[in-house]
C-alpha positions, 0 to 999 in steps of 0.5 A, spaced: 473 528 454 468 527 460 468 519 459 476 519 459 475 523 466 470 518 469 475 512 467 480 516 470 477 517 477 475 509 477 482 508 477 482 512 484 489 515 482 490 519 489 491 512 492 496 510 486 502 515 489 504 509 494 506 505 488 512 509 485 514 511 493 515 504 494 519 502 487 523 508 489 525 505 496 527 499 492 531 503 487 534 507 493 536 500 496 540 498 489 543 505 489 546 504 496 548 497 495 552 500 489 548 498 483 545 503 478 539 500 475 537 500 467 532 505 466 528 501 461 527 496 466 526 501 471 520 504 467 517 497 466 517 495 473 514 502 474 509 500 469 508 493 472 507 495 479 502 501 477 498 496 473 498 491 479 495 497 483 490 499 478 488 492 478 486 492 485 483 498 486 478 497 480 477 490 482 476 492 489 471 497 486 467 492 482 466 487 488 464 492 493 459 494 488 457 487 487 456 486 494 452 492 495 457 495 500 458 501 496 450 503 496 451 503 504 457 507 505 457 514 507 463 516 503 469 520 506 476 522 502 478 515 505 473 510 502 475 505 498 470 506 492 470 510 486 463 512 486 463 511 479 459 504 479 454 507 484 452 513 480 451 508 474 456 512 470 460 505 468 458 498 466 460 493 472 462 488 467 467 493 463 470 495 470 471 488 471 474 487 465 479 493 466 481 490 472 483 483 470 486 486 463 491 491 468 492 484 472 494 480 466 498 486 463 502 486 469 503 479 469 506 480 462 511 484 464 513 479 470 514 474 465 519 479 461 523 479 467 522 472 468 526 470 462 531 476 464 532 474 471 529 468 473 523 465 476 523 468 483 520 474 480 514 470 477 512 467 483 512 474 487 508 477 481 503 471 481 502 471 489 501 478 488 495 477 483 492 472 488 492 477 493 489 482 488 483 478 486 481 474 492 482 480 497 475 483 497 471 477 497 475 473 501 481 475 504 477 481 508 472 476 510 477 471 514 481 477 518 487 478 513 485 485 510 491 489 513 496 483 512 494 482 505 495 489 503 501 490 507 504 484 504 502 486 497 505 492 497 511 489 501 512 484 495 512 490 490 518 492 494 521 486 494 519 484 487 521 491 484 528 490 487 529 483 484 527 485 477 532 490 477 538 486 480 536 478 479 538 477 487 535 478 494 539 482 499 538 483 507 537 490 506 531 490 502 528 484 506 529 489 512 526 495 508 520 491 506 518 490 513 517 497 514 513 498 507 509 492 510 508 495 517 506 502 514 501 500 509 498 495 513 497 501 518 495 505 513 489 501 511 487 499 518 486 507 520 482 508 513 478 502 515 475 506 521 469 510 517 466 504 514 467 499 519 459 498 521 458 498 513 463 493 512 460 488 518 454 488 514 457 484 508 462 480 513 468 483 513 473 482 519 478 487 519 481 489 525 476 495 527 471 490 526 473 485 530 476 489 536 472 495 536 475 502 535 479 503 541 483 496 541 484 497 534 487 504 535 492 501 540 494 496 535 495 502 530 500 505 535 503 498 536 505 497 529 507 504 528 512 503 534 514 497 531 516 500 525 520 505 528 524 500 532 526 496 526 528 503 523 532 504 530 535 497 529 537 499 522 540 505 523 544 503 529 547 496 525 547 498 518 545 505 515 546 511 520 543 516 515 536 512 516 536 517 523 533 522 518 527 518 518 526 520 525 524 527 523 517 524 522 516 522 529 513 528 531 508 527 526 507 520 528 506 522 535 501 527 533 497 522 529 497 516 534 495 521 540 489 523 536 487 516 534 487 514 541 484 520 544 478 520 538 477 513 537 471 512 541 468 519 538 464 520 532 468 518 525 468 526 524 473 527 529 478 522 527 478 523 520 483 529 520 488 523 523 487 519 517 490 525 513 496 525 518 497 518 517 497 518 509 502 524 510 506 520 515 506 514 511 509 517 505 514 522 508 517 516 512 518 512 506 521 518 502 526 519 507 528 512 507 529 512 500 533 519 501 537 517 506 540 511 502 541 515 496 545 521 501 549 515 504 551 513 498 553 520 495 557 521 502 560 515 503 
C-alpha cells in the first residue's frame, strides 16, 4: 500500500484537476451546439487526456531531477516536482518509463479516434506529445514555457471537441483561447517561487526574463485579455457567459495582490498563487455551466 501511495504522489494528482475541467468545457460546448456526445467516447477522451497530463507531470519530474533542479528547489505547494525522486523513493528510470508509457497509451486512444473521426485528432495528439516530451529540457529554455503550457491544454480542449464531434467550430476555438490564457497565467504565477533556481538550470520563463515586477504586469494583462474575450463572446454569441464575470472580484484581488507583492518576499505572494488556482478553476467551470444553462433555457 505504501508503494502505491508513493507512485500516486508521483502523478501529482492535485495538478490533474485542470484536465477534467478542460474536457468539461469541450463537452459543454458540444451540448450548447445541440450535440450530445457518446458516453463511451467521453470516457475514452477523459482517460486519454488524463494520461497525457500524467505523462507531462511525470516526465517533468524526471527531467527536473536529472538537471539537478529539484535538489536546489525550496519546495512550496506550487512547486512542480513530486519530491519522490529527490527522496530516493523511486528509481528515475522507472519514472521515465511510466511517463513514456502514459504518453504512448494516450496516443493509442488518439489512434482510435483517428479511425473514427479522421486525421486532425491525431495531428493534435502528436503535437501534444511533442510539447510533453520537449517541454522541460528545451521549450522552457527558449522562452516558451507559458506558451507551451497554455497551448498544450488548449489543444486538449480542441482535441476533445474534435474527437467527440468529428469537426471544429468557431465556438470551441474562442473558448480554447480562454483555456490558453488561463493556463499560461496559471503557470506564469506558479513560476515565481522557483525563479532563482530555474535560472541556474537555464530556464527562461517570463519571471526569469522580465523580473517579478514586470512579470506581474504580464500576468495582469493576460488576465484582462481573457475577460475581454469573454465580454466579446457574451455580447456577440452567448449572453449567459456573463456569469463568468462573477469571478471578477477574485481576479481583481489576485491581480492586486500580485502587483503589490511581486517585489516582496516569496512568502508574501504565495497566498495569491492559491487564489489564482481558484480563479482558473472557477472561471472555466462557469464557462461550462453557462453553456449548459443556456442550452436548457433556450
